N, C-alpha and C positions, 0 to 999 in steps of 0.2 A: 283828070280823075284818076285816083289811085285805087288799085284793087289787088287782092291776093287770090290766086286761083290754082287749082290742081294742074299739074303738067301731064295731061292725059293723051298727048299725041307725040309721035316721034319728032316732029318738027319743033315743038316746044322744048322737048328734052334736049335736042341738039343745041338749041339756043341757050339753054341753061348751062350746058357743058362749055360752050364758048365763053360765057360770063365767068364761070369758075376758073377756066384756063387763063383768062385775061387778068383776073384778080390775083391769082396765086403764082402765075408765071410757070406753072407746071400742071400736069394732069393729076388732080386729086380724086376724081371719080369719072368714069367713062359713061357715055350715053347708054350703052347696053345694060350696065349695072343699074343705072337710074330707072331705066324702063322696067327692068325686072322687079325692082323695089316698088315702083308705082303699081304695077300689075298685081303684086301680091299684097296690096292694101297698106303699104307704108306711106310715110309723109314725104311727098315730092311736090313742092309748090314753087310758084314764081311770084315776084312782086312787080307789078306793072304800073307805069306812070304814063297816062294818056296812050295806052296801048303798047308801049315799049317796055320790054322786060329789063328791069334795072337791078334785079337781085333775085336770089333763089335760095331754097333751103331743102335739105335732104336729111331725113331721120328714119330710123328703123326700130322695130320692136326688139326688146331684150327677152330674157327668160320669162315665160308666162307667169310663174309664181312671184316674180319680182315686181310685176306691174311697172316696168320701166320702158323707156324709149331712149335710144342713143342718137343725139343730134350730130351727124357726121360733119356737115358744113352748112353754115348760114352766112351769106355774104351779100353786100351791096356794092355796086360800082363806086369807086372813090368819090366821084363828084356828087353822089347822092347821100353821102354820110353826113352826120351832124344835123339831120332834120327830124329825128325821132322816128324815122321809118324802120330802122332796125328793131326798135322796141315794138312797133306794130307787128312786124313779122314774127318776133318771138312770142308776142301775146297771142297771135293767131295759132302758133304751134302749141302754146299752152292750152288754149281752149280746145283745140283739135284733140290733144292727148287726153284731157279730162273727159271729153265726151265719149272716149273709148275705154274708160276705166284705168287709164295710166296715171299713176301718182307721182312719178319722178322722171325727169329727163336728165340725162348725163351728157357730158361732152368734155373735151380737153381744149386748153388754149396755152399759148406761149406766155410764160410768166413775165417776160420782158415787155410785152405790149401793153402799155398803160391804158390806152383807150378801151381795150377789151376788159382789163381788170376792173376799171371803173364801171363799165356797163354791166358785166356779168355779176359782180359782187355788190356794187353800190346801187345799181338801178333794178336789176332783176331779182336780187336777193338769193342768188345761188350760194352754195357752200363748197369750199375746197375740201376734198377728201384725201388727196394724195399728191405728192410731188414725184414725178417720174423723170429719171435721168435719160436723156437721149432716146425718147420713147419710140421714135420712128426712124432712127438712124440719121445719117447726114444726107441731106438732100437739098435741092434748090428751092425755088418758090419762097414761101413765107420765111424760111430760116436762112435763105441766101447762102447755102453751103455750110452753115454752122450746125452744131449739134442741136438736136430737137428736144430739149427739155420741155416738159409740159406739166401744167396743173390739171388734175382731174377734178371735175366739179359735179355736184348733184344739185339739181333744181327741184326742191320739194314743192310741187305745184300748189298745194293748199297750205303751206307753212313756210312763207318766205322769210329768209334770214335778215334781221335788221343789222345795220352798221353798229359795231360795239360802242358803248358809251365810253367817255374819256377815262374813267377810273378803271375800266376793265382792260384797257390796252396796256400790255406789259412791255412791248417792244415794237419797233417799226423797221421796215426794210425798204430803202429807196430803190427805185429803178429809173431808167432813162425816161425823159419826157416823150421822146419819139425815137424808139430804137430802129424803126423801119428806115427812117431818114439816116440815122447813124450808120446802119449797115451799108448804105450806098456810099456815104462819105468816108467812112473809116471802119472797114470790117474788122480790123484788128482790135479796135476799141470796143466794138460791139461784142466780140468774142470774150474780151476781158470782163465785160459786164456779165456775160453768161456764166463764166467761172466764179465770179464774185458772188452772184446771187445764189448759185448752186451751193457754194461753201456756207454762206450765211444761213440759207434755209436749213441745211443740215444741223448747224450749230443751234439754231433756235428750236428746231424740232427736238433736238437732243436735250433741251432744257424743259421739255414737256409742254411746249407752246404749239399752238396751231394758228393758221390764218383765220381771222374772224371777219375781215373786211378789207377795204382799200380806200385810201384817201389821196386825192390828187396831189396834195402838198407833201405828205409824209410817206406815201407808198403803202406797202402791205401792213396791216394792223394785226399784231399777234396777241392772242389771249390765252389764258390757261386752258389746256386741253381737258 
């Protein structure tokens, strides 16, 4: 049986910290911070499969007037991906936010990770709002020591963005099929992809285009801003 529940004990929060550490290979959030966020009414949940925690999610409220929440991290153990469970976890987050008067959820993700681009833009219908160069500096974990460029996205919970129609797509930008595997096998090639995508993003944005979606075969789909 699968279920999503609040992490309302120290033991559960420590378990979630262990999951995040294992997935990212570095500490992205500590148990004390998660406990403080949970106790102050923010979103701190775990995804359980037959009683075992296999994923977790942490989000916190933004400025009150903005009616936003920022999703800091949502992750499933690798062996539980590809089953639609990530979508269940994000939908739970969406319903939780809507029930508290939140209209938008924001987060960031690595523009080189195709599976995330497909999920966030194609499945969830989030919108890219900005490309940030080396947003968190150089660190291990998800970027494996490379610079941490990010796409900022906004998920308008009551107004999901559709994938742009063919005639609206003015340019595309390819990314690796599996940059995480590439980083392990050839970190130099992975860094070259980072620089290539950074340069081409700047050129396309300079032409007055913005990311309107993602396609598995073509990469990022650019439309007129």
